[in-house]
C-alpha positions as CSV (number, residue, x, y, z in Angstrom):
1,X,85.6,108.7,110.2
2,X,87.6,111.0,107.9
3,X,88.6,108.0,105.8
4,X,85.0,107.2,105.2
5,X,84.2,110.7,104.2
6,X,87.1,110.9,101.8
7,X,86.2,107.5,100.3
8,X,82.6,108.6,99.7
9,X,83.5,112.2,98.6
10,X,85.9,111.2,95.8
11,X,83.4,109.1,93.8
12,X,80.8,111.8,94.2
13,X,83.0,114.4,92.8
14,X,84.0,112.2,89.9
15,X,80.5,111.2,89.2
16,X,79.5,114.7,88.4
17,X,82.0,114.7,85.5
18,X,80.9,111.4,84.1
19,X,79.0,111.1,80.8
20,X,77.5,107.8,82.1
21,X,75.8,109.6,85.0
22,X,74.2,112.1,82.5
23,X,72.8,109.2,80.5
24,X,71.7,107.3,83.6
25,X,69.9,110.4,84.8
26,X,68.1,110.8,81.5
27,X,67.2,107.0,81.3
28,X,66.0,107.0,84.9
29,X,63.8,110.1,84.3
30,X,62.3,108.6,81.1
31,X,61.8,105.2,82.7
32,X,60.2,106.5,85.9
33,X,57.8,108.7,83.9
34,X,56.7,105.8,81.7
35,X,56.4,103.6,84.8
36,X,54.1,106.2,86.4
37,X,51.9,106.3,83.3
38,X,51.8,102.4,83.3
39,X,50.9,102.4,87.0
40,X,47.9,104.8,86.4
41,X,46.7,102.6,83.5
42,X,47.2,99.5,85.5
43,X,45.1,101.0,88.4
44,X,42.3,101.7,85.9
45,X,42.5,98.2,84.6
46,X,42.3,96.8,88.2
47,X,39.2,98.9,88.8
48,X,37.6,97.6,85.5
49,X,38.5,94.0,86.6
50,X,36.8,94.6,90.0
51,X,33.7,96.0,88.3
52,X,33.5,93.1,85.9
53,X,34.0,90.6,88.7
54,X,31.2,92.3,90.8
55,X,28.9,92.2,87.8
56,X,29.6,88.6,87.1
57,X,29.0,87.6,90.8
58,X,25.7,89.7,90.7
59,X,24.6,88.0,87.5
60,X,25.3,84.5,88.8
61,X,23.4,85.3,92.1
62,X,20.5,86.5,90.0
63,X,20.7,83.3,87.9
64,X,20.5,81.3,91.2
65,X,17.5,83.3,92.3
66,X,15.7,82.6,89.0
67,X,16.7,78.9,89.4
68,X,15.2,78.8,92.8
69,X,12.0,80.5,91.7
70,X,11.8,78.1,88.8
71,X,12.3,75.1,91.1
72,X,9.5,76.3,93.3
73,X,7.2,76.8,90.3
74,X,8.1,73.3,89.0
75,X,7.3,71.7,92.4
76,X,4.1,73.6,92.7
77,X,3.1,72.5,89.2
78,X,3.9,68.9,90.0
79,X,1.8,69.1,93.1
80,X,-1.2,70.6,91.3
81,X,-1.0,67.9,88.6
82,X,-0.9,65.2,91.3
83,X,-3.9,66.7,93.1
84,X,-5.9,66.9,89.8
85,X,-8.2,69.5,91.5
86,X,-11.1,70.9,89.6
87,X,-10.4,74.3,88.0
88,X,-6.6,73.9,88.4
89,X,-6.0,74.1,84.6
90,X,-5.6,77.9,84.7
91,X,-3.2,77.7,87.6
92,X,-1.3,74.9,85.8
93,X,-1.0,77.0,82.7
94,X,0.2,79.9,84.8
95,X,3.0,77.8,86.3
96,X,4.0,76.4,82.9
97,X,4.3,80.0,81.6
98,X,6.3,81.0,84.6
99,X,8.7,78.0,84.1
100,X,9.1,78.9,80.4
101,X,9.8,82.5,81.3
102,X,12.4,81.5,83.9
103,X,14.2,79.3,81.4
104,X,14.4,82.2,78.9
105,X,15.5,84.7,81.6
106,X,18.1,82.3,83.0
107,X,19.6,81.8,79.5
108,X,20.0,85.6,79.1
109,X,21.4,86.0,82.6
110,X,23.9,83.2,82.0
111,X,25.0,84.8,78.8
112,X,25.6,88.1,80.7
113,X,27.5,86.4,83.5
114,X,29.7,84.6,81.1
115,X,30.3,87.9,79.2
116,X,31.4,89.6,82.4
117,X,33.7,86.7,83.3
118,X,35.3,86.9,79.8
119,X,35.7,90.7,80.2
120,X,37.5,90.0,83.5
121,X,39.8,87.4,81.9
122,X,40.6,89.6,78.9
123,X,41.4,92.6,81.2
124,X,43.5,90.5,83.6
125,X,45.8,89.6,80.7
126,X,46.8,93.3,80.3
127,X,46.9,93.8,84.1
128,X,49.6,91.0,84.2
129,X,51.4,92.6,81.3
130,X,51.5,96.0,83.1
131,X,52.6,94.3,86.3
132,X,55.5,92.7,84.4
133,X,56.3,96.1,82.9
134,X,56.4,97.7,86.3
135,X,58.7,95.0,87.6
136,X,61.1,95.3,84.7
137,X,61.2,99.1,84.9
138,X,61.8,99.0,88.6
139,X,64.7,96.6,88.2
140,X,66.2,98.7,85.4
141,X,66.0,101.9,87.6
142,X,67.9,100.0,90.4
143,X,70.4,98.8,87.9
144,X,70.8,102.4,86.5
145,X,71.6,103.4,90.1
146,X,74.3,100.8,90.4
147,X,75.6,101.9,87.0
148,X,76.0,105.4,88.3
149,X,78.0,104.1,91.3
150,X,80.2,101.7,89.4
151,X,80.5,103.6,86.1
152,X,80.4,100.3,84.2
153,X,79.3,100.7,80.6
154,X,78.2,97.1,80.2
155,X,75.8,97.6,83.2
156,X,74.4,100.7,81.5
157,X,73.7,98.6,78.4
158,X,72.2,95.8,80.4
159,X,69.9,98.1,82.4
160,X,68.9,99.8,79.1
161,X,68.0,96.4,77.6
162,X,65.9,95.5,80.7
163,X,64.2,98.9,80.5
164,X,63.6,98.5,76.8
165,X,61.9,95.2,77.4
166,X,59.7,96.9,80.0
167,X,58.9,99.7,77.6
168,X,57.9,97.2,74.9
169,X,55.6,95.3,77.3
170,X,54.1,98.6,78.5
171,X,53.5,100.1,75.0
172,X,51.9,96.9,73.7
173,X,49.7,96.7,76.8
174,X,48.6,100.3,76.1
175,X,47.8,99.3,72.6
176,X,46.0,96.1,73.8
177,X,48.5,93.8,72.1
178,X,49.1,90.7,74.2
179,X,52.7,89.9,74.9
180,X,51.6,88.0,77.9
181,X,53.9,85.3,79.3
182,X,52.1,82.6,81.2
183,X,55.4,81.2,82.4
184,X,56.4,84.5,84.0
185,X,52.9,85.1,85.4
186,X,52.8,81.6,87.0
187,X,56.3,82.0,88.3
188,X,55.5,85.3,90.0
189,X,51.8,84.4,90.8
């Protein structure tokens, strides 16, 4: 048991003297802070996506309701015309007006529903980008930890590059600049 304690204690004492550990600590602090900010922004994006999707579903349901009402009006109009009952001209005109109104309302509702669906898709692009940012920053933090243990400079550089790529994706997502990779999204999706 003493051998294990000595084996662990020696690298810990040496690590405190290392310049690499100071850099690792700084990089981890910066990376974790930026990752937390990205996580908050991503959470807000997910809420917006949920809201857009709910609005889209509601609009399409409303569209269906108008379509059903229109179908009932069209069937009623057709029956009235077939019956050719006296005095039905006013009722026929009423149904024709309703059908025209439903056509107009459905076109407006369809446009709204498509707008909400587009908003969802546009927002989802940046959600994916923030997800990739978080993945890269998490990997870089783990690699910084390994760097601290191994004291390998090349690993510090590699972890820094992975972190930098994560930062670039995150900053561009904040700025609403798409650096979205469909390949990576499909691979991880």
